C-alpha positions in Angstrom: 52.0 98.8 46.5 52.0 99.3 50.2 50.3 97.8 53.2 49.3 100.2 55.9 49.5 99.4 59.6 47.7 102.3 61.2 46.9 103.0 64.8 44.1 105.4 65.7 44.2 107.1 69.1 42.7 105.0 71.9 42.9 107.4 74.8 45.3 107.4 77.8 45.8 103.6 77.7 47.7 103.7 74.5 51.0 102.0 75.0 53.6 103.0 72.5 55.9 100.1 73.3 53.0 97.8 72.2 52.4 99.8 69.1 56.1 99.8 68.1 56.3 96.1 68.6 53.2 95.6 66.5 54.7 97.7 63.7 58.0 95.8 64.0 56.3 92.4 63.8 54.2 93.6 60.9 57.3 94.7 59.0 58.9 91.3 59.9 56.0 89.4 58.3 56.4 91.4 55.1 60.1 92.1 54.8 60.7 89.5 52.1 57.6 90.4 50.1 58.9 93.4 48.1 56.2 95.4 49.7 56.4 98.8 51.3 55.0 98.9 54.8 53.2 102.2 55.8 53.3 102.9 59.5 51.3 105.7 61.0 53.0 108.0 63.5 50.3 107.1 66.1 49.8 110.8 66.7 53.2 111.1 68.3 55.7 113.8 67.3 56.9 112.6 63.9 60.6 112.9 64.7 60.1 110.5 67.6 60.2 107.7 65.0 63.8 108.5 64.2 64.8 106.0 66.9 62.4 103.3 65.7 64.1 100.2 64.4 67.1 101.7 62.7 68.1 99.9 59.5 64.6 98.7 58.6 64.0 98.9 54.9 60.8 99.6 52.9 59.2 101.6 55.6 57.0 104.7 54.9 56.2 106.9 57.9 52.7 108.3 57.5 52.0 111.5 59.4 48.8 113.5 59.4 49.2 117.3 59.8 46.2 119.5 60.7 46.2 122.9 62.4 42.6 123.0 63.5 42.2 120.8 66.6 43.1 123.1 69.4 42.5 126.7 70.3 46.1 127.8 70.0 46.3 126.6 66.4 42.9 128.0 65.5 43.9 131.4 66.8 47.0 131.6 64.6 47.2 134.2 61.8 47.4 133.0 58.1 51.1 133.8 58.2 51.6 131.7 61.3 49.8 128.8 59.8 52.1 129.0 56.8 55.2 129.1 59.1 54.0 126.2 61.1 53.4 124.1 57.9 56.9 124.9 56.6 58.5 124.0 59.9 56.7 120.7 59.9 58.0 119.9 56.4 61.5 120.6 57.6 61.0 118.3 60.5 59.8 115.6 58.2 62.7 115.9 55.8 65.2 116.0 58.8 64.2 112.5 59.8 66.5 109.5 59.3 63.8 107.5 57.6 63.9 107.3 53.8 60.2 107.9 53.2 58.1 110.3 55.3 54.7 111.2 53.8 52.0 113.6 54.9 49.2 111.1 54.5 46.5 113.5 55.5 46.3 117.3 55.3 43.8 120.0 54.2 43.5 123.6 53.3 41.6 124.2 56.5 42.5 126.7 59.2 39.2 126.2 61.0 37.4 123.1 62.4 34.1 124.4 61.1 33.4 121.5 58.7 30.0 119.9 59.7 30.5 117.0 62.2 34.3 117.2 61.8 34.6 116.8 65.6 31.8 114.1 65.8 28.1 113.8 65.0 26.2 116.6 66.5 29.3 118.2 68.0 30.1 121.8 67.2 33.4 123.6 66.3 36.1 125.1 68.5 36.5 128.0 66.1 33.0 129.5 66.8 32.9 128.3 70.4 30.1 125.7 69.9 32.5 122.8 70.8 32.1 122.0 74.6 34.7 124.0 76.6 35.9 126.1 73.7 35.9 129.9 73.3 34.7 131.9 70.3 37.5 132.7 67.8 35.7 133.5 64.6 32.6 132.8 62.5 32.0 129.5 60.8 29.6 131.0 58.2 30.6 129.7 54.8 33.0 127.2 56.2 30.7 124.6 57.9 28.6 124.4 54.8 29.0 126.4 51.7 30.9 126.6 48.4 34.4 127.7 47.4 32.8 130.3 45.1 30.9 131.9 47.9 34.1 132.6 49.9 35.5 136.1 50.0 38.6 137.0 47.9 40.6 137.2 51.1 39.4 133.8 52.4 40.3 132.3 49.0 43.8 133.8 49.1 44.4 132.6 52.6 43.4 129.0 51.7 45.4 129.1 48.5 48.5 130.3 50.3 48.1 127.7 53.0 47.7 124.9 50.5 50.7 126.0 48.5 52.9 126.3 51.6 51.9 122.7 52.6 52.7 121.5 49.1 56.1 123.1 49.4 56.6 121.7 52.9 55.6 118.1 52.2 57.3 117.9 48.9 60.6 118.5 50.7 59.9 115.0 52.1 58.4 112.0 50.2 55.1 113.5 49.3 51.5 113.9 50.4 47.9 112.8 50.2 45.2 115.6 50.5 42.1 115.0 52.6 39.7 115.0 51.0 38.6 114.8 47.3 35.0 115.8 47.9 32.8 116.9 50.9 29.2 117.7 51.5 29.9 121.4 51.6 33.1 122.2 53.6 35.1 124.3 51.1 38.4 124.2 53.0 38.5 120.4 52.6 37.1 119.9 49.1 39.9 119.3 46.7 37.5 118.9 43.7 36.0 122.3 44.3 39.3 124.0 45.2 40.8 122.7 41.9 37.7 124.0 39.9 38.1 127.4 41.5 41.8 127.6 40.7 42.8 127.7 44.4 44.5 124.3 44.4 47.2 124.6 41.8 46.8 122.5 38.6 49.3 121.5 37.4 50.9 121.3 40.7 53.8 123.4 39.5 51.5 126.3 38.7 52.1 128.1 42.0 50.7 131.6 42.7 52.7 131.9 45.9 56.1 130.2 45.3 58.9 130.0 47.8 56.8 130.4 50.9 59.0 127.9 52.8 62.3 129.4 51.7 
């Protein structure tokens, strides 16, 4: 089992020295309990945790990787998304911590999922998020079904999912976000599995070797 000590972003007052001390103290309280301690990367560069408390045992670094929360990422081509995911996997596996896990990720290359950015807040992808510029159309992505996506959209999602599987399995593994949604097909693992886009079994890859 594991106990997770997670920090969510608190704005510009976030003090990483305080967070690191909190994590270290939490590990100290549990170090004799035969329990793995999961520490979120606090939305810092994951490799910045290489310098954290060398020699600590039973630590899992939990990193969340999405490519949808700024205009630069949203404007990337499908091939660039794949390359970015593969590069992130190599960064994870290059760390000096034994276990590094992608604790959240999705098949999404848009931020169109309804209320993803907050209740009543629009998406950067279609320019309805305050201060954003239009990149593409959210039709079918904000609410819809996997079956209603075009063949090209399905292929792009499938390639991106499989690239991330390749990437995060270089390290200690992954947790997909999320099992089921209210109609955001890029994020709905149950629907992606049913449509044959998310590989099942996991070894049944349609696009193998994308991170080679």
